[in-house]
Each structure stands twice: as structure tokens, then as C-alpha cells.
C-alpha positions, 0 to 999 in steps of 0.5 A: 524486520519490516512492518507491512501494511497491505491495502487492496480492495480485492479479497483474493489479492489481499489474502495472497499478499498476506500469505506471502508476507506471513511466510517470510522471516523478513516481514511482519504483517501489521494489517491488511485493509480493503480501502485506501482511505484508512491507509493513512490512519494505519501509517500515522498510528501503527509501526509501518515500514512498507505499504503494499497498495493497489492503485485502483480502488472500487470505493474512495480515493485511489492508491495513488492519491493516498500514497502521495499523502502518506509520503508527505507526512511519513516520507520514510515509509516505503510504498509499493504500488501494485495493479493488475490494470494495463495502464502505463500512466500510473507509473509516472504518477507514482514517480511524481508522488514520490513513491518507491 
């Protein structure tokens, strides 16, 4: 069972991901939050194995910035970065940050 944290500032996207995680017997939803700046706190204080995080946030740091911070303190957490933006430079930045 994978403990999952969802981070997305868009309500619709966040709720869709919640439904997918909750509908699976392999994953358990730990929390779904709208701000990347809160993700590192949850990753450090809750049992999290996988973070599904949006790259672009309307407020605060980007998902890439926070993912890099989390990977430095908790390298075993898997991070899946998602975006609907047609920007390929995110992929290279994510690889450099050590994201999965």
C-alpha cells in the first residue's frame, strides 16, 4: 500500500486525482492540498511514499522547487510531477532535481 499526498492548486484536477487514488486498492490517500509550500511539511510529518504534484502553482513556490527540497530531506519519497502546460523544459528541471 502506497501512502499518497496530492498537491494541486486546481480544485478539479486535485479532486480527480483524489478519486483515482481512493478508487485503487494499491494506494491510500494521506492528504490532498492546494499549495506546494505546504507539501514539505506533510512529507516530513506524515507517512508519505508518493507525492503527485502539479508543477505550476498560482501562489507560492512551484512544484519543482518544493520537490527538490523534499528529495533532499526525504530521498525515498517518490515524486510524480504533473502539468497541463505545454512546456518541455520542466522535464529537464525535474530530472536535475532528482524527481521520478
